[in-house]
C-alpha positions as CSV (number, residue, x, y, z in Angstrom):
1,M,-96.6,-218.1,-60.5
2,A,-96.2,-214.8,-62.3
3,D,-94.8,-212.0,-60.3
4,K,-97.5,-210.4,-58.1
5,K,-97.3,-206.5,-58.1
6,I,-97.9,-204.9,-54.7
7,V,-97.7,-201.3,-53.5
8,L,-96.4,-200.6,-50.0
9,K,-98.4,-197.7,-49.0
10,N,-96.8,-194.7,-47.1
11,V,-93.5,-196.4,-46.0
12,E,-90.5,-194.6,-44.7
13,V,-87.5,-194.9,-46.9
14,S,-83.8,-194.2,-46.4
15,W,-80.7,-194.5,-48.6
16,A,-82.8,-194.2,-51.7
17,K,-80.8,-194.7,-55.0
18,L,-83.7,-194.8,-57.3
19,L,-83.1,-192.0,-59.8
20,E,-79.4,-192.9,-60.2
21,A,-78.0,-196.2,-59.5
22,G,-75.1,-196.7,-57.1
23,L,-72.3,-199.1,-57.0
24,K,-73.1,-202.6,-55.6
25,Y,-71.6,-203.5,-52.3
26,K,-68.0,-204.6,-52.8
27,S,-68.1,-203.9,-56.5
28,E,-66.2,-201.4,-58.7
29,T,-68.0,-202.1,-61.9
30,E,-71.6,-203.3,-61.2
31,Y,-74.5,-200.9,-60.4
32,E,-77.9,-201.3,-58.7
33,F,-80.9,-199.3,-57.8
34,S,-81.6,-199.6,-54.0
35,V,-83.7,-198.4,-51.1
36,S,-84.1,-199.3,-47.4
37,V,-87.6,-199.6,-46.1
38,K,-88.6,-199.2,-42.5
39,A,-90.5,-202.2,-41.0
40,N,-94.2,-201.5,-40.4
41,V,-97.2,-203.8,-39.9
42,Q,-97.9,-203.9,-43.7
43,L,-94.5,-205.0,-44.5
44,R,-94.3,-207.6,-41.7
45,D,-97.7,-209.0,-42.8
46,L,-96.6,-209.2,-46.4
47,M,-93.4,-211.0,-45.5
48,K,-95.2,-213.5,-43.3
49,S,-98.1,-214.2,-45.7
50,F,-95.8,-214.8,-48.7
51,K,-93.2,-216.5,-46.6
52,L,-90.6,-214.2,-48.2
53,N,-86.9,-215.2,-48.1
54,K,-85.8,-211.9,-46.6
55,Q,-84.6,-211.0,-43.1
56,F,-85.1,-207.7,-41.3
57,K,-81.9,-205.8,-40.4
58,S,-81.2,-203.1,-37.9
59,K,-78.3,-200.6,-37.8
60,D,-78.0,-197.5,-35.6
61,S,-77.4,-195.2,-38.5
62,T,-80.6,-196.4,-40.5
63,F,-84.0,-195.5,-39.0
64,D,-82.4,-194.9,-35.6
65,G,-81.9,-198.6,-35.0
66,E,-85.4,-199.7,-36.0
67,E,-85.8,-202.8,-38.3
68,F,-85.8,-202.5,-42.0
69,I,-85.2,-204.4,-45.3
70,S,-83.1,-203.3,-48.2
71,L,-84.5,-203.8,-51.7
72,T,-82.2,-203.7,-54.8
73,L,-82.5,-204.1,-58.6
74,D,-79.4,-204.7,-60.8
75,T,-79.0,-202.2,-63.7
76,R,-78.1,-205.1,-66.0
77,T,-79.4,-208.6,-66.2
78,K,-77.1,-211.6,-66.8
79,S,-78.4,-211.8,-70.4
80,G,-77.5,-208.2,-71.1
81,W,-80.8,-206.3,-70.7
82,V,-80.3,-202.8,-69.3
83,R,-82.8,-201.6,-66.6
84,H,-84.0,-198.0,-66.1
85,G,-86.3,-196.7,-63.4
86,E,-88.8,-193.9,-62.8
87,V,-90.1,-192.3,-59.7
88,F,-93.2,-190.1,-59.4
89,D,-94.2,-187.2,-57.2
90,E,-97.3,-187.0,-55.1
91,F,-99.4,-185.9,-58.2
92,G,-98.3,-188.8,-60.4
93,D,-95.9,-186.8,-62.4
94,P,-92.3,-188.1,-63.0
95,T,-89.8,-186.4,-60.6
96,K,-86.1,-185.9,-60.6
97,D,-86.0,-184.7,-56.9
98,L,-83.5,-186.7,-54.9
99,I,-85.2,-188.6,-52.2
100,G,-83.8,-187.9,-48.7
101,N,-83.8,-190.1,-45.6
102,G,-87.2,-190.1,-43.9
103,S,-89.2,-189.5,-47.0
104,K,-92.6,-191.4,-47.3
105,M,-93.3,-193.3,-50.4
106,N,-95.8,-195.6,-52.0
107,L,-93.2,-198.1,-53.0
108,F,-93.8,-200.5,-55.9
109,V,-92.6,-204.1,-55.3
110,S,-93.1,-207.4,-56.9
111,I,-93.3,-210.9,-55.3
112,G,-91.8,-213.7,-57.4
113,Q,-90.3,-217.2,-57.0
114,S,-86.8,-218.3,-57.0
115,S,-84.9,-221.4,-56.2
116,Y,-84.5,-220.0,-52.7
117,G,-88.2,-219.4,-52.1
118,N,-90.5,-216.4,-52.6
119,I,-88.7,-213.2,-53.0
120,I,-89.5,-209.5,-52.9
121,K,-88.3,-207.4,-55.7
122,L,-87.9,-203.6,-56.2
123,G,-90.1,-202.1,-58.9
124,H,-92.9,-202.9,-61.3
125,L,-91.8,-203.8,-64.8
126,E,-93.7,-201.3,-67.1
127,D,-92.2,-201.7,-70.5
128,M,-89.6,-203.8,-72.5
129,H,-87.9,-202.8,-75.8
130,M,-86.7,-205.9,-77.5
131,A,-84.6,-204.2,-80.2
132,S,-82.5,-202.3,-77.7
133,K,-82.8,-204.9,-74.9
134,E,-84.0,-202.2,-72.3
135,M,-86.5,-202.6,-69.5
136,M,-88.4,-199.7,-67.8
137,F,-89.4,-200.0,-64.2
138,H,-91.6,-197.8,-61.9
139,F,-90.1,-197.7,-58.5
140,G,-92.7,-195.7,-56.6
141,Q,-94.4,-192.4,-55.8
142,V,-93.0,-189.9,-53.2
143,M,-95.8,-188.8,-51.0
144,E,-93.8,-186.7,-48.5
145,L,-90.4,-185.6,-49.8
146,V,-87.5,-185.0,-47.4
147,P,-85.0,-183.0,-49.5
148,F,-81.7,-184.8,-49.9
149,E,-78.8,-182.9,-48.6
150,A,-75.3,-184.3,-49.6
151,P,-72.9,-184.7,-46.7
152,S,-69.8,-182.5,-46.9
153,A,-66.4,-182.9,-45.4
154,V,-65.8,-179.2,-45.5
155,I,-66.9,-177.3,-42.5
156,K,-67.8,-173.8,-43.2
157,K,-67.5,-171.0,-40.6
158,E,-69.1,-167.7,-40.9
159,K,-66.6,-164.9,-41.5
160,E,-66.5,-161.9,-39.1
161,I,-67.2,-158.7,-40.9
162,N,-65.3,-155.7,-39.7
163,E,-67.7,-152.7,-39.9
164,S,-64.9,-150.1,-39.8
165,V,-63.2,-150.3,-43.1
166,E,-60.8,-147.5,-44.1
167,A,-60.5,-146.7,-47.7
168,M,-57.8,-144.7,-49.5
169,T,-57.9,-142.9,-52.9
170,E,-55.1,-143.4,-55.4
171,D,-53.8,-140.0,-54.6
172,E,-53.3,-140.9,-51.0
173,M,-51.5,-144.2,-51.7
174,E,-47.7,-144.2,-52.0
175,I,-46.7,-146.3,-54.8
176,P,-43.0,-147.1,-54.9
177,F,-41.3,-147.0,-58.3
178,G,-38.3,-149.3,-58.9
């Protein structure tokens, strides 16, 4: 069976690394594109009807403990091909806006076969360049963007402003000479 392209409509996403790949879990050299997708009726039906070899997870920090799946795509294949991806805004134009937790997307996935059964894969393959061994994937369309805000370990505190500031002219200042 050839991969079947499917669009998961209006799904809530978290931990989206679709514009820039992140390090794979427990790796210091391999990168992947990834996104977590909150379980909904459409996703549950898809997993059941295709008998997908994927389990729902739940963690307190992702979707407030609700069930989800994580989808990934390695940036390199075992045969040396390099993968790139693209995300579109609600109007269908390419976007570089980072996708924050809680954003809603039309997420592009493919269903394929493996030696482990049917699998769900991130992205739709759109183009292949044989000479450069590069593949271009479309990952999805952001329908409601929640802006990404990077966490910071620095806690900023507002400074108190003293309204009564005294100023002196140069003539009033005593400058000692050595």
